Structure formats: C-alpha cells, structure tokens
C-alpha positions, 0 to 999 in steps of 0.5 A, a space after each residue: 448441583 450447588 443448590 443440592 450440595 448447599 441443601 444437604 449441608 443445611 440438612 446436616 447442620 439441622 441434623 446435628 443441631 437435633 443430635 446435640 439437644 438429644 444428647 443434653 437431654 439424655 444426659 440430664 436424664 442420666 444424671 438424675 438417674 444415676 443420683 437416684 442410684 447412688 442415693 438408694 444403694 449408698 454406693 458412690 459419693 454424690 462428687 464422684 458420681 458428678 466428676 463421671 458424668 462430667 467425663 463423659 460430657 468431656 469426651 462428647 464435647 472433645 468429640 464435637 470439637 474434633 469434627 467441627 472446630 479448626 485445629 489449631 494451638 493458638 488459645 482463644 483470648 478473653 474479650 477483654 484482653 483482645 486488642 484493638 486491630 488495625 484495618 489491613 491496608 495491604 502489603 503492596 507489590 513485593 519485590 522481585 530480586 530474582 526475576 529478569 526484567 524484560 522492557 517492552 516499549 509500546 508506541 501509538 499508531 499512526 493514526 494516533 499521533 494527531 494533537 486533540 487540540 491544534 491538530 498537530 502532529 505528536 512527536 516522540 518525546 525521547 526518554 519518557 516513558 509511562 513505566 508499571 511493571 507486570 508479572 509474566 510467565 515463560 512456559 517450561 519447555 523441553 529440548 533435545 541437545 545434539 552433543 556433537 563431540 568433535 574428533 581429533 587425529 594425527 597426520 601419522 595415523 597412529 593417534 584419534 582423540 575425541 572431545 569431552 561430553 556432558 556429564 551423565 549420571 548413567 554412561 551413555 544416558 539419554 537425559 541431562 543431570 539438570 533433567 533428573 534433578 528437576 524431577 527429583 525436586 518435583 516429587 520430594 520437594 514439590 510433592 508431584 507423583 511421577 505419574 502427574 509429572 509424566 502428564 504434565 511434561 507430555 502437555 509440554 511436548 515431552 513423551 515419557 513413562 514413569 518407570 523411566 523417570 523414575 529410573 533416572 532418579 535412582 540412578 541419581 540416587 547411587 551418585 549421592 548415598 555417600 554425601 547422605 551417610 556422612 549427613 547422618 554421621 554429621 547429625 550424630 555428631 552434636 551434642 543434643 539432636 531431636 528425634 521424632 517419627 511419622 508413619 509411611 506407606 509401603 504399598 502392597 506390603 500387607 502392613 498398614 504403615 511404616 514409620 519415617 524415623 528422623 534425627 536433626 541437628 540446628 543444620 541438618 536432619 535425616 530420614 530413614 523409613 522402617 517397619 516398625 516403630 519399636 526401640 529396635 528402629 530407634 537404636 538404628 537411626 541413633 546409631 552410637 549416639 551419646 549426647 543428649 536426645 529432645 524427643 516426645 514421651 514415646 516409650 522407644 526411646 525410654 527403652 533403648 536408653 534404659 537397655 543400654 545403660 543396663 549393658 554394653 548393647 552401643 554408648 548410653 545417651 539422655 533424654 530430654 523431654 519437649 514442653 510443646 507436648 506438655 502444652 498440647 495435653 493441657 491445651 486439649 483439656 481447657 475447654 472442659 478443665 479451667 484449672 488447665 489454664 494457670 499451667 498454660 500461663 506458666 508454661 507460656 512464661 517458660 516460652 518467654 524466657 526462651 524469648 529473652 534467651 535468643 535476643 542474648 544467647 549468652 544470658 540464657 543459661 543465667 535466665 533458666 537460672 534466674 527465671 526458668 526455674 522458679 516457673 517450673 516449681 511454680 508448675 509442679 505445685 500448681 500440677 499437685 494442687 489439681 485433682 482430676 479424673 485420671 481417665 479425663 483429659 486433664 488427669 491425663 496431661 497431669 500424669 503425661 507431666 509427671 512421668 516425664 518430669 525429670 526429662 522435662 526439666 533437664 533444659 534447667 541445668 543444659 543450655 544447649 537443650 531446647 525447650 521443645 522438639 519443635 524443629 524436629 516436628 517442623 522438618 517433618 512436614 515435608 515428609 508429611 505431605 509427600 505422603 499425602 501427595 503420593 501415598 508412600 513408596 511402591 517398594 523398599 527401595 523406593 523408602 531408601 530413596 525417599 528417606 535420602 532425597 528427603 534428608 538433602 533437600 530438608 538439610 539443605 533447607 535448614 542451612 538456607 540453601 536453594 535444594 534445587 542448587 544444592 543437588 546439582 552442586 552435590 551431584 557435579 562434584 560426585 561425577 567428577 570424583 566419585 564417592 565425593 561428599 557434599 553436604 549443605 553446611 559444606 556450600 555455607 562455609 565455602 
C-alpha cells in the first residue's frame, strides 16, 4: 500500500512539472501573439500589454504558491543576510514543578548479593542510591461516590435534621461539578467532541451518552451566564478594544456559515455567534462602546461607525486599522513585485519602534512621535511612487493601504492604540480549532453555549489563570450565591 501511494505522489509530481512547462510555453506564445496583434491594430502600447501579461503570470504563480508552498508570514532572506546557525544540541530534560514525586526503590535479588571479586556478601550501603527520573502516567479513572448525609433527631421527636451534601449543578443530579467542568474543558479547551469523549470514557469504564454530557454542560452554563454578561461589560469598558470575526457552522440550519464575532481587551475576550456578518451584528457585540475599535478593513465596522456618527443610533466610536493586514498584502505581492520589498522593510522598522516601546512603555508616545511618524511619511512616499495595475496583487495592496490610511495612522496620536490587531486574532485560535474538530454547533442554543465557554476560557488564558481552576471557582461561587460574578481578573486581584 505504501509503495503504491509513493508511486502516485511521484506521478503527480511529474504531471505538475509537465503542466508548468506547458503553461510557460503558452504564456510565451501568448506574448508573441498579443504583441503582434497590438502592432497590427495599434490599440495598446507595448508597456501596458506587458503589464497585462505579467498580471496573468502573477495570478498563475500565486495559485501555485497557494497549492504547493507552506503557509507562513515569514519572509525569505537573501543568502548574504543569513546568519550562521549554531548546531542544535537539544534542550535537556524539562523541569516539571507541578508533578508529584513518587520514590521507587530497587534492590538486588538475593542471588546477586555476591561480590564478583572475592565471593563475599554484599551489604546495603545506607542512604546511597543511583538516582534517575522517569515520567510515568496514571490512567484516568471514574468512581461512584456514595454520599451518606447523616440524619439527626431530637429526643422530643419534633425535630429531624440532615447534614448538607456536595454542591450540585442540578438538584438531585448524579454528576459532580468537577466531572462536568472536565467535560467542558475537554470540549472547549482541548477541542474534543462529546462523541469522542463518550468513547474515551467507555474505555475507562464509564458508560454515558453524548446527550447526557450535553445536558450537564448546559446546566453548568446557566450558573455562568451572569459572569459571561459581566465579562462582556468589562471588555467594553476598555478605551481601546480589538474586533474580529471568523466563520462558524450551525449544522442543519441550511446556511453555509454563521459568524463568530469577538471583541478583545488586554485581559478579557468575548464572543457572540450570529447568522450574518452584517453591521447590525457588529453593533450587537459592540453595544454602546464609544472608544477606539482596532479592526481589519472589513466594511461592516465602517458602516456601523458612519451610521452612529450620522444619527443617534448608539454612541459613535473611532476606528483604527491593523498594520499586520497591510503587511500581509505586500507579503503576498513581494514574490512577483520587487517594489513591495522597501514597503515591507519600512513596516518592519515600525514594528522595531514598537519593540523599543515595550521595553520602556513610558517612552512609547515619544518614540512614535520621533521615529514612527517619519517612517509613516516614508511609507506614504514609497506607496505614491509605485506604478502597478489595480488588479495586480501590488495594486490591490496599495489601494487597500490608502483606503485605510486615516485609520492606519491613528496610532501616531494615541499611544493606547496598538500597531495591529494580532491579540484579537490569537484569541480566535481556540474557536477556529474547535470549529475544525467538532464542525460547529447543532442548535442555536449550542452557539450560545460555545460563545460562553470560549469567552470564559480564553479570558482566563489572557490573565494566565488555569481554565479548569477558574471554571471550578466561578461555578462554586455561583452555586453558593446565585447570580455571583467571577471574572478571571478577579482571581488575580484576590
């Protein structure tokens, strides 16, 4: 089977090379015919014709890179720029401070307690060992805890009392809080579908169906809803937030894709899943926010901003654009257009200024005024000097940049505004991985549950709080006092 697969790959490689050679031949022939046609008709100058042909070549090469090249935003360096790399020697054993240490003492068999030199008996050398560490695994197991609540009575026969039992998500429920949190972490942190978790549990002796697992997760959600709403309010209290969106699936809805919207502050992120990608849905997640929204060039945010500026349909807000998106546009164009290289280098210098600012945050505003503003002026001049077809990748990148120019340069006058929206994009990774693993949600209720758990778990990560411990504490407080709110930041401040 392996030999056949390897042979198929080699045949496909040969076919691809033949197609590439044939395409090159056809392009050369097209150049000759187009040049002859232009000469006979006098309709198009040779320079413009060459640009059109170059555009066709660029599209073909971009398609080949999309199919066969690895996905990366790292630029390839020139041979002279490469630094000599030291050979990798390995990182050695990693320290494991969270693992318990169990001593296992090994002794010689009686037959081996004989000196090979003199035949005398070997005696134990007290306290002397040769020691080495080994990472071992303790298999997961389940148990039935039979809670016996002691009854008490008075001799008068008028009073009977019973000891309190454990906290329950559902009165009289059979599954513990820790069990349900483990299921939620499995699905929304480790991205394990409930059907897969059910099979894993069966291997360990617990027989449970996916509907029961879902019912337990939904019961947990009802205790955590006030915290989710408070987290949303907390994000919108920040003066500058990031906003982004990605696709989501509602299985069986007939719609190809729904959308997971996110808003992010430095220590919290909130998601909402909606059927459309409209300005109306953007307004639902932004609510009455009136600060600065950092986003890509998607038109829904601009439409919402303009509507609010022109009417009283909610407070107005400002938009700042993301330089990482601009960089990606020119990165796509660079293989076919060397003119993109100086632009990428200037953008790299902008990020260099931001790196200086991270080392001395109090000087960021000064650094931007002294260095970034000059770099932005150089970028604008470099873009104005570029001549490219509007439909080419370089022309598209230039148009995209100038369209967003006021929002891209807003960071120069406000040191609170980041250079890009990468934090919000990173916060969407969990949602994207979950979508790939369990394909989305099966019901509208499922979209709300997913949005809640992703919001709480990803916010805990931003605050460097362990998600399982955070959910356990937030749930414990909500059961003890219904409606209690526990955001991840509160655990750091406690």
